[in-house]
Legacy VTK file of the C-alpha trace (Angstrom):
# vtk DataFile Version 3.0
C-alpha trace
ASCII
DATASET POLYDATA
POINTS 283 float
26.930 -89.556 -67.650
30.272 -87.843 -67.697
28.125 -84.359 -67.930
26.798 -84.778 -64.286
29.537 -86.007 -62.130
28.932 -82.356 -60.439
25.688 -84.513 -58.776
25.955 -85.720 -54.884
23.849 -87.831 -53.938
22.373 -87.438 -50.264
20.021 -88.550 -48.242
18.192 -86.637 -45.891
16.426 -86.502 -43.299
18.251 -90.020 -42.205
18.480 -91.444 -38.662
22.144 -92.039 -37.364
23.401 -91.949 -40.814
20.436 -94.511 -41.901
17.456 -94.488 -43.871
16.214 -91.242 -45.217
15.119 -89.970 -48.211
18.091 -89.784 -51.090
18.480 -86.048 -52.743
20.620 -85.144 -55.914
22.083 -82.003 -54.961
23.667 -79.841 -57.521
26.370 -77.374 -56.585
26.338 -74.586 -59.437
23.760 -74.946 -61.728
24.466 -72.481 -63.680
23.829 -72.807 -67.229
21.575 -75.415 -67.169
18.596 -74.950 -69.072
14.915 -76.656 -67.754
15.264 -79.069 -70.206
19.444 -80.543 -68.926
18.282 -80.885 -65.651
14.963 -82.465 -66.035
17.405 -85.164 -68.157
19.902 -84.991 -64.743
17.217 -85.731 -62.240
16.084 -88.195 -64.475
19.228 -89.901 -65.053
19.947 -89.892 -60.943
16.219 -91.378 -60.408
15.667 -90.134 -56.480
12.599 -88.492 -56.149
13.917 -84.347 -56.728
17.565 -83.273 -57.733
17.838 -79.500 -56.248
19.609 -77.476 -58.882
21.296 -74.269 -57.058
22.256 -71.342 -58.504
25.024 -68.553 -56.952
23.312 -65.453 -57.100
25.819 -63.190 -56.462
25.469 -60.320 -54.326
24.728 -61.096 -51.353
26.712 -63.988 -49.300
24.538 -67.333 -48.871
21.906 -65.589 -51.492
20.852 -68.333 -54.916
18.384 -69.830 -56.775
17.222 -73.347 -56.606
14.995 -75.675 -58.703
13.742 -78.975 -57.923
13.045 -81.713 -60.011
11.781 -85.073 -60.078
11.906 -87.561 -62.935
8.790 -86.927 -64.534
9.104 -83.222 -63.521
9.723 -79.438 -62.343
9.006 -79.229 -57.820
7.577 -75.731 -56.878
9.485 -76.506 -53.176
10.773 -79.906 -52.009
11.853 -80.180 -48.999
14.613 -83.609 -48.194
16.680 -81.569 -51.710
16.552 -78.039 -50.133
17.798 -79.932 -46.908
20.290 -81.554 -48.544
21.864 -79.089 -50.541
22.470 -76.848 -46.837
23.909 -79.695 -45.821
26.289 -80.313 -48.878
26.891 -76.313 -48.602
27.694 -76.039 -44.888
30.309 -78.877 -45.552
32.048 -77.218 -47.809
32.209 -73.290 -47.337
30.404 -74.156 -43.406
27.866 -73.269 -41.600
24.838 -70.507 -42.001
22.278 -69.068 -42.692
21.225 -69.106 -46.119
17.968 -67.646 -48.386
17.113 -69.632 -51.161
14.578 -68.163 -54.217
12.294 -71.154 -55.314
9.808 -71.581 -57.581
6.491 -71.376 -54.785
8.622 -68.279 -53.016
11.709 -67.447 -50.713
12.650 -70.413 -48.095
15.778 -69.639 -44.736
17.888 -72.176 -44.098
19.440 -72.187 -40.977
23.237 -74.588 -40.804
24.750 -75.556 -37.719
26.747 -77.614 -35.942
24.498 -80.681 -33.839
26.815 -84.076 -32.376
29.269 -83.784 -34.393
26.942 -83.057 -37.343
25.752 -80.263 -39.371
21.653 -79.865 -39.039
19.638 -78.000 -41.131
16.350 -75.946 -40.509
14.444 -74.304 -43.270
11.691 -71.856 -42.888
8.860 -72.039 -45.106
6.284 -70.187 -47.124
3.472 -69.133 -44.605
0.992 -71.933 -44.723
-2.163 -72.476 -45.935
-5.056 -75.240 -45.165
-8.538 -75.823 -46.861
-10.526 -77.887 -47.751
-11.249 -81.397 -49.404
-14.041 -81.915 -52.240
-16.148 -84.555 -51.221
-15.577 -85.798 -54.625
-12.286 -85.499 -54.602
-12.181 -87.457 -50.366
-14.007 -89.730 -52.249
-11.634 -90.821 -55.298
-8.752 -90.398 -53.186
-9.749 -92.843 -50.377
-11.645 -95.997 -53.517
-7.441 -95.100 -54.587
-6.421 -95.929 -51.814
-8.778 -98.631 -50.957
-9.103 -97.409 -47.758
-13.118 -97.023 -46.044
-13.751 -93.928 -44.382
-14.171 -95.471 -41.404
-10.437 -95.452 -41.044
-9.964 -91.808 -40.926
-9.610 -90.380 -37.349
-12.168 -88.549 -36.774
-10.247 -85.370 -34.378
-7.625 -84.870 -37.866
-10.217 -84.475 -41.051
-9.122 -84.133 -44.296
-7.991 -81.283 -45.545
-5.663 -79.598 -48.713
-2.115 -78.078 -46.414
0.063 -76.194 -48.381
3.858 -74.992 -47.681
4.784 -74.345 -50.914
3.093 -77.358 -52.627
-0.768 -78.842 -52.451
-1.191 -82.475 -49.972
-3.799 -84.103 -49.891
-3.904 -84.519 -45.846
-5.095 -87.846 -44.718
-5.634 -89.093 -41.384
-5.898 -92.718 -40.263
-6.978 -94.113 -36.639
-4.664 -97.041 -36.506
-1.111 -97.690 -37.126
-1.729 -101.319 -39.151
-4.209 -99.102 -41.976
-1.271 -96.503 -42.145
1.399 -99.753 -41.870
-1.278 -101.474 -45.030
-0.617 -98.677 -48.230
-1.391 -100.883 -51.481
-2.701 -98.227 -53.591
-3.887 -98.066 -56.857
-1.900 -95.839 -58.580
-3.650 -94.807 -62.095
-6.446 -93.725 -59.874
-4.368 -92.693 -57.427
-1.994 -90.882 -59.596
-4.838 -89.777 -62.311
-6.362 -87.918 -59.416
-3.174 -85.888 -58.113
-2.274 -84.998 -61.455
-5.686 -83.318 -61.910
-6.096 -81.372 -58.579
-2.070 -80.134 -58.590
-1.235 -82.196 -55.490
2.325 -83.253 -54.936
1.501 -85.927 -52.690
-0.312 -87.078 -50.574
0.315 -86.814 -46.909
-0.844 -89.531 -44.570
-0.603 -89.775 -40.972
-1.505 -91.448 -38.082
-1.100 -89.471 -34.307
1.577 -91.513 -32.293
0.440 -89.114 -29.414
-0.097 -85.281 -29.430
3.839 -83.910 -30.746
5.217 -87.941 -32.869
3.210 -88.633 -35.722
4.019 -91.615 -38.298
3.498 -90.362 -41.831
3.463 -91.855 -46.063
3.572 -90.248 -48.955
2.841 -91.631 -52.699
4.265 -89.445 -55.358
2.859 -91.392 -58.252
3.256 -87.742 -59.974
6.828 -87.720 -59.106
7.149 -91.426 -60.967
7.580 -92.611 -57.883
5.123 -94.943 -55.947
6.175 -93.144 -52.085
8.377 -91.095 -50.741
10.331 -91.609 -47.413
10.680 -88.308 -45.834
9.139 -85.535 -47.326
9.874 -82.508 -45.796
7.460 -80.409 -48.061
4.772 -82.078 -46.557
6.622 -82.242 -43.027
5.741 -77.817 -42.993
2.841 -78.299 -44.922
1.272 -80.878 -42.469
2.517 -78.030 -39.151
0.755 -75.776 -39.960
-2.507 -77.781 -40.688
-1.824 -78.798 -37.476
-1.388 -75.142 -36.028
-4.788 -74.707 -38.338
-6.945 -76.603 -36.911
-5.244 -75.803 -33.213
-4.255 -79.211 -33.511
-0.828 -77.981 -31.244
-0.768 -74.616 -29.092
2.097 -73.226 -30.801
5.454 -72.493 -29.942
5.646 -76.738 -30.426
7.779 -78.776 -32.158
6.372 -82.201 -33.565
8.245 -85.493 -34.368
7.539 -87.278 -37.578
8.737 -90.605 -38.115
8.613 -91.080 -42.353
10.084 -94.309 -45.152
9.878 -97.035 -41.336
7.798 -99.319 -44.173
10.077 -98.971 -46.459
12.891 -100.266 -45.045
14.012 -96.565 -45.219
13.738 -94.735 -41.299
14.011 -91.367 -41.242
12.975 -88.699 -38.653
11.449 -84.764 -39.712
11.633 -82.272 -37.014
8.651 -79.975 -36.965
8.719 -76.416 -35.160
5.191 -74.810 -35.141
5.500 -70.750 -34.533
2.597 -69.219 -32.715
0.608 -66.642 -36.024
1.068 -67.430 -39.466
4.271 -67.011 -40.287
6.339 -70.190 -41.991
6.998 -73.723 -40.487
10.332 -74.994 -39.468
11.359 -78.545 -40.653
14.430 -79.561 -39.289
17.270 -82.488 -40.372
20.055 -84.289 -41.508
21.368 -85.684 -43.883
24.312 -87.919 -45.110
26.275 -88.231 -48.286
25.422 -91.593 -50.425
28.419 -93.495 -51.381
LINES 1 284
283 0 1 2 3 4 5 6 7 8 9 10 11 12 13 14 15 16 17 18 19 20 21 22 23 24 25 26 27 28 29 30 31 32 33 34 35 36 37 38 39 40 41 42 43 44 45 46 47 48 49 50 51 52 53 54 55 56 57 58 59 60 61 62 63 64 65 66 67 68 69 70 71 72 73 74 75 76 77 78 79 80 81 82 83 84 85 86 87 88 89 90 91 92 93 94 95 96 97 98 99 100 101 102 103 104 105 106 107 108 109 110 111 112 113 114 115 116 117 118 119 120 121 122 123 124 125 126 127 128 129 130 131 132 133 134 135 136 137 138 139 140 141 142 143 144 145 146 147 148 149 150 151 152 153 154 155 156 157 158 159 160 161 162 163 164 165 166 167 168 169 170 171 172 173 174 175 176 177 178 179 180 181 182 183 184 185 186 187 188 189 190 191 192 193 194 195 196 197 198 199 200 201 202 203 204 205 206 207 208 209 210 211 212 213 214 215 216 217 218 219 220 221 222 223 224 225 226 227 228 229 230 231 232 233 234 235 236 237 238 239 240 241 242 243 244 245 246 247 248 249 250 251 252 253 254 255 256 257 258 259 260 261 262 263 264 265 266 267 268 269 270 271 272 273 274 275 276 277 278 279 280 281 282
Protein backbone atom coordinates (compact mmCIF):
# COMPACT_ATOMS: atom_id res chain seq x y z
CA UNK A 1 0.00 0.00 0.00
CA UNK A 2 2.98 2.32 0.35
CA UNK A 3 3.01 3.21 -3.34
CA UNK A 4 -0.52 4.67 -3.13
CA UNK A 5 0.35 7.04 -0.28
CA UNK A 6 -0.26 10.10 -2.52
CA UNK A 7 -3.89 9.06 -2.86
CA UNK A 8 -6.18 11.39 -0.93
CA UNK A 9 -9.63 10.47 0.34
CA UNK A 10 -12.46 12.98 0.23
CA UNK A 11 -16.22 12.74 0.59
CA UNK A 12 -18.03 14.86 -2.00
CA UNK A 13 -21.45 16.50 -1.89
CA UNK A 14 -21.39 16.21 1.89
CA UNK A 15 -23.88 18.04 4.10
CA UNK A 16 -22.02 20.13 6.69
CA UNK A 17 -19.12 17.67 6.72
CA UNK A 18 -21.31 14.59 7.06
CA UNK A 19 -22.38 11.97 4.52
CA UNK A 20 -21.44 12.49 0.91
CA UNK A 21 -19.80 10.08 -1.51
CA UNK A 22 -16.20 8.98 -0.85
CA UNK A 23 -13.72 9.42 -3.71
CA UNK A 24 -10.05 8.73 -4.08
CA UNK A 25 -7.99 11.58 -5.51
CA UNK A 26 -4.48 11.33 -6.95
CA UNK A 27 -3.37 14.90 -7.69
CA UNK A 28 -0.21 13.88 -9.56
CA UNK A 29 -0.69 10.74 -11.63
CA UNK A 30 2.23 11.32 -13.98
CA UNK A 31 3.85 8.06 -15.00
CA UNK A 32 0.96 5.86 -13.90
CA UNK A 33 -0.25 3.41 -16.54
CA UNK A 34 -3.95 2.61 -16.80
CA UNK A 35 -3.43 -0.84 -15.30
CA UNK A 36 -1.83 0.68 -12.20
CA UNK A 37 -4.61 3.26 -11.90
CA UNK A 38 -7.10 0.41 -11.96
CA UNK A 39 -5.19 -1.43 -9.24
CA UNK A 40 -5.07 1.68 -7.05
CA UNK A 41 -8.81 2.29 -7.49
CA UNK A 42 -9.51 -1.32 -6.49
CA UNK A 43 -7.24 -1.04 -3.44
CA UNK A 44 -8.91 2.18 -2.30
CA UNK A 45 -12.30 0.56 -2.86
CA UNK A 46 -14.41 3.69 -3.31
CA UNK A 47 -16.91 3.91 -6.16
CA UNK A 48 -14.41 6.06 -8.10
CA UNK A 49 -10.87 7.36 -7.83
CA UNK A 50 -9.71 10.31 -9.94
CA UNK A 51 -6.22 10.60 -11.40
CA UNK A 52 -5.02 14.07 -12.36
CA UNK A 53 -2.15 14.99 -14.69
CA UNK A 54 -1.01 18.60 -15.17
CA UNK A 55 -0.94 19.15 -18.92
CA UNK A 56 1.47 22.07 -18.62
CA UNK A 57 0.98 25.12 -20.77
CA UNK A 58 -2.00 27.18 -19.63
CA UNK A 59 -2.55 27.28 -15.85
CA UNK A 60 -5.45 25.22 -14.59
CA UNK A 61 -5.50 22.74 -17.47
CA UNK A 62 -5.36 19.08 -16.50
CA UNK A 63 -6.09 15.67 -17.92
CA UNK A 64 -8.19 13.48 -15.62
CA UNK A 65 -9.21 9.82 -15.64
CA UNK A 66 -11.66 8.00 -13.40
CA UNK A 67 -11.62 4.37 -12.28
CA UNK A 68 -14.16 2.40 -10.29
CA UNK A 69 -12.89 -0.72 -8.51
CA UNK A 70 -13.81 -2.70 -11.63
CA UNK A 71 -13.35 -0.49 -14.70
CA UNK A 72 -12.52 2.93 -16.11
CA UNK A 73 -15.43 5.39 -16.22
CA UNK A 74 -15.65 8.16 -18.82
CA UNK A 75 -16.83 10.80 -16.34
CA UNK A 76 -17.47 10.98 -12.60
CA UNK A 77 -19.06 14.02 -11.01
CA UNK A 78 -18.35 13.41 -7.33
CA UNK A 79 -14.69 12.58 -7.95
CA UNK A 80 -14.43 15.78 -10.03
CA UNK A 81 -15.81 17.85 -7.15
CA UNK A 82 -13.48 16.09 -4.69
CA UNK A 83 -10.48 16.70 -6.94
CA UNK A 84 -11.31 20.38 -7.45
CA UNK A 85 -11.72 20.98 -3.72
CA UNK A 86 -8.50 19.12 -2.87
CA UNK A 87 -6.62 21.15 -5.48
CA UNK A 88 -8.15 24.45 -4.31
CA UNK A 89 -7.16 23.73 -0.71
CA UNK A 90 -3.55 23.37 -1.86
CA UNK A 91 -3.27 25.93 -4.67
CA UNK A 92 -6.14 28.34 -4.10
CA UNK A 93 -9.53 28.71 -5.73
CA UNK A 94 -10.12 29.55 -9.37
CA UNK A 95 -10.89 28.00 -12.74
CA UNK A 96 -9.96 24.55 -14.03
CA UNK A 97 -10.30 22.98 -17.46
CA UNK A 98 -10.36 19.20 -17.25
CA UNK A 99 -9.82 16.98 -20.25
CA UNK A 100 -11.91 13.88 -19.49
CA UNK A 101 -12.54 10.81 -21.67
CA UNK A 102 -16.08 12.21 -22.14
CA UNK A 103 -14.91 15.67 -23.26
CA UNK A 104 -13.78 18.91 -21.67
CA UNK A 105 -15.33 19.85 -18.32
CA UNK A 106 -14.91 23.24 -16.69
CA UNK A 107 -14.80 23.62 -12.91
CA UNK A 108 -14.97 26.77 -10.81
CA UNK A 109 -14.02 26.83 -7.14
CA UNK A 110 -14.73 29.62 -4.66
CA UNK A 111 -14.99 30.25 -0.93
CA UNK A 112 -18.52 29.98 0.47
CA UNK A 113 -19.33 30.01 4.18
CA UNK A 114 -15.78 29.13 5.10
CA UNK A 115 -15.52 26.16 2.73
CA UNK A 116 -14.59 25.55 -0.88
CA UNK A 117 -17.61 25.19 -3.16
CA UNK A 118 -16.91 23.58 -6.53
CA UNK A 119 -19.11 23.85 -9.62
CA UNK A 120 -18.57 21.63 -12.62
CA UNK A 121 -20.10 22.28 -16.02
CA UNK A 122 -20.81 19.06 -17.87
CA UNK A 123 -20.51 18.35 -21.55
CA UNK A 124 -23.77 19.19 -23.39
CA UNK A 125 -26.32 16.56 -22.36
CA UNK A 126 -28.37 14.30 -24.60
CA UNK A 127 -31.67 12.58 -23.87
CA UNK A 128 -33.26 9.71 -25.77
CA UNK A 129 -36.07 7.18 -25.47
CA UNK A 130 -35.73 3.83 -23.73
CA UNK A 131 -36.42 0.60 -25.62
CA UNK A 132 -39.55 -1.03 -24.22
CA UNK A 133 -37.77 -4.34 -23.67
CA UNK A 134 -34.98 -2.62 -21.76
CA UNK A 135 -37.47 -0.73 -19.60
CA UNK A 136 -39.35 -3.93 -18.80
CA UNK A 137 -36.10 -5.71 -17.91
CA UNK A 138 -34.99 -2.83 -15.68
CA UNK A 139 -38.31 -2.73 -13.84
CA UNK A 140 -38.21 -6.49 -13.37
CA UNK A 141 -34.67 -6.32 -11.94
CA UNK A 142 -35.67 -3.46 -9.63
CA UNK A 143 -38.82 -5.37 -8.61
CA UNK A 144 -40.87 -2.30 -9.52
CA UNK A 145 -44.25 -2.26 -11.22
CA UNK A 146 -44.89 0.04 -14.19
CA UNK A 147 -47.80 1.53 -12.23
CA UNK A 148 -45.37 2.74 -9.55
CA UNK A 149 -43.71 5.17 -11.98
CA UNK A 150 -44.56 8.88 -12.07
CA UNK A 151 -46.30 9.40 -15.45
CA UNK A 152 -45.24 13.06 -15.51
CA UNK A 153 -41.53 12.10 -15.53
CA UNK A 154 -41.26 9.48 -18.27
CA UNK A 155 -38.36 7.00 -18.51
CA UNK A 156 -35.44 8.18 -20.62
CA UNK A 157 -31.73 7.59 -21.18
CA UNK A 158 -29.90 10.79 -20.21
CA UNK A 159 -26.22 11.46 -20.81
CA UNK A 160 -23.91 14.23 -19.61
CA UNK A 161 -20.75 12.17 -20.02
CA UNK A 162 -22.24 8.72 -19.28
CA UNK A 163 -25.55 7.03 -20.02
CA UNK A 164 -28.01 6.84 -17.12
CA UNK A 165 -31.48 5.30 -17.18
CA UNK A 166 -33.80 7.83 -15.48
CA UNK A 167 -36.82 6.34 -13.71
CA UNK A 168 -39.16 8.39 -11.51
CA UNK A 169 -41.05 6.79 -8.63
CA UNK A 170 -44.55 8.06 -7.90
CA UNK A 171 -44.00 7.95 -4.11
CA UNK A 172 -41.17 8.50 -1.67
CA UNK A 173 -41.91 5.10 -0.13
CA UNK A 174 -41.26 3.36 -3.47
CA UNK A 175 -37.88 5.09 -3.72
CA UNK A 176 -37.01 4.23 -0.12
CA UNK A 177 -37.84 0.55 -0.62
CA UNK A 178 -34.94 -0.22 -2.96
CA UNK A 179 -34.24 -3.96 -3.14
CA UNK A 180 -33.03 -5.02 -6.56
CA UNK A 181 -31.61 -8.10 -8.28
CA UNK A 182 -27.96 -7.12 -8.62
CA UNK A 183 -27.01 -9.74 -11.18
CA UNK A 184 -29.99 -9.00 -13.42
CA UNK A 185 -29.67 -5.23 -13.25
CA UNK A 186 -25.89 -5.29 -13.54
CA UNK A 187 -26.05 -7.54 -16.59
CA UNK A 188 -28.59 -5.31 -18.31
CA UNK A 189 -26.57 -2.18 -17.54
CA UNK A 190 -23.38 -3.78 -18.83
CA UNK A 191 -25.09 -4.79 -22.08
CA UNK A 192 -26.55 -1.33 -22.61
CA UNK A 193 -23.58 0.69 -21.34
CA UNK A 194 -25.55 2.42 -18.56
CA UNK A 195 -23.36 3.74 -15.74
CA UNK A 196 -26.12 4.05 -13.14
CA UNK A 197 -29.88 3.82 -12.96
CA UNK A 198 -30.97 7.23 -11.69
CA UNK A 199 -34.06 6.67 -9.57
CA UNK A 200 -35.82 9.87 -8.52
CA UNK A 201 -38.86 11.12 -6.64
CA UNK A 202 -40.13 14.67 -7.10
CA UNK A 203 -40.82 16.45 -3.81
CA UNK A 204 -41.53 19.77 -5.51
CA UNK A 205 -40.82 21.57 -8.77
CA UNK A 206 -37.21 22.19 -7.74
CA UNK A 207 -36.48 19.52 -5.10
CA UNK A 208 -35.84 15.86 -5.92
CA UNK A 209 -34.66 12.79 -4.05
CA UNK A 210 -32.47 10.25 -5.85
CA UNK A 211 -30.91 6.82 -5.53
CA UNK A 212 -28.37 5.37 -7.97
CA UNK A 213 -27.72 1.62 -8.20
CA UNK A 214 -24.18 1.18 -9.56
CA UNK A 215 -23.49 -2.56 -9.98
CA UNK A 216 -21.20 -2.05 -13.04
CA UNK A 217 -18.78 -0.27 -10.70
CA UNK A 218 -18.92 -2.98 -8.07
CA UNK A 219 -21.06 -0.78 -5.79
CA UNK A 220 -24.62 -1.59 -4.73
CA UNK A 221 -25.58 2.07 -4.52
CA UNK A 222 -23.90 5.44 -5.00
CA UNK A 223 -24.68 8.01 -2.24
CA UNK A 224 -24.09 11.04 -4.51
CA UNK A 225 -23.79 10.93 -8.29
CA UNK A 226 -22.75 14.18 -9.94
CA UNK A 227 -22.69 12.74 -13.46
CA UNK A 228 -26.26 11.48 -13.07
CA UNK A 229 -27.34 14.81 -11.57
CA UNK A 230 -25.96 16.62 -14.63
CA UNK A 231 -27.71 14.16 -16.94
CA UNK A 232 -30.92 14.63 -14.95
CA UNK A 233 -30.66 18.40 -15.41
CA UNK A 234 -30.50 17.79 -19.15
CA UNK A 235 -33.49 15.45 -18.86
CA UNK A 236 -35.58 18.09 -17.08
CA UNK A 237 -34.69 20.73 -19.67
CA UNK A 238 -35.27 18.43 -22.64
CA UNK A 239 -38.75 17.46 -21.44
CA UNK A 240 -39.74 21.00 -20.47
CA UNK A 241 -40.08 20.07 -16.81
CA UNK A 242 -38.21 23.18 -15.65
CA UNK A 243 -38.08 26.73 -16.98
CA UNK A 244 -34.39 27.64 -17.45
CA UNK A 245 -32.47 29.17 -15.89
CA UNK A 246 -33.39 26.99 -12.93
CA UNK A 247 -31.66 25.59 -9.87
CA UNK A 248 -32.61 22.10 -8.72
CA UNK A 249 -31.67 20.54 -5.39
CA UNK A 250 -31.11 16.79 -5.40
CA UNK A 251 -31.00 14.94 -2.07
CA UNK A 252 -29.29 11.58 -2.32
CA UNK A 253 -27.82 9.02 0.07
CA UNK A 254 -30.39 9.58 2.82
CA UNK A 255 -31.75 6.04 2.64
CA UNK A 256 -28.26 4.55 3.00
CA UNK A 257 -27.16 6.76 5.90
CA UNK A 258 -24.91 9.08 3.84
CA UNK A 259 -26.97 12.23 3.21
CA UNK A 260 -25.73 14.20 0.23
CA UNK A 261 -26.78 17.44 -1.44
CA UNK A 262 -26.23 18.30 -5.11
CA UNK A 263 -27.15 21.68 -6.58
CA UNK A 264 -28.00 21.46 -10.28
CA UNK A 265 -28.11 24.59 -12.43
CA UNK A 266 -30.01 24.25 -15.69
CA UNK A 267 -29.24 27.04 -18.19
CA UNK A 268 -31.30 27.78 -21.29
CA UNK A 269 -30.25 26.42 -24.66
CA UNK A 270 -28.36 23.18 -25.13
CA UNK A 271 -25.16 23.90 -23.18
CA UNK A 272 -23.71 21.90 -20.29
CA UNK A 273 -25.36 21.52 -16.89
CA UNK A 274 -23.82 22.93 -13.71
CA UNK A 275 -23.49 20.74 -10.63
CA UNK A 276 -22.20 22.23 -7.37
CA UNK A 277 -21.13 20.81 -4.06
CA UNK A 278 -18.58 20.76 -1.29
CA UNK A 279 -16.11 18.05 -0.31
CA UNK A 280 -14.45 17.17 2.98
CA UNK A 281 -11.24 15.24 3.65
CA UNK A 282 -11.75 11.87 5.28
CA UNK A 283 -9.77 10.82 8.30
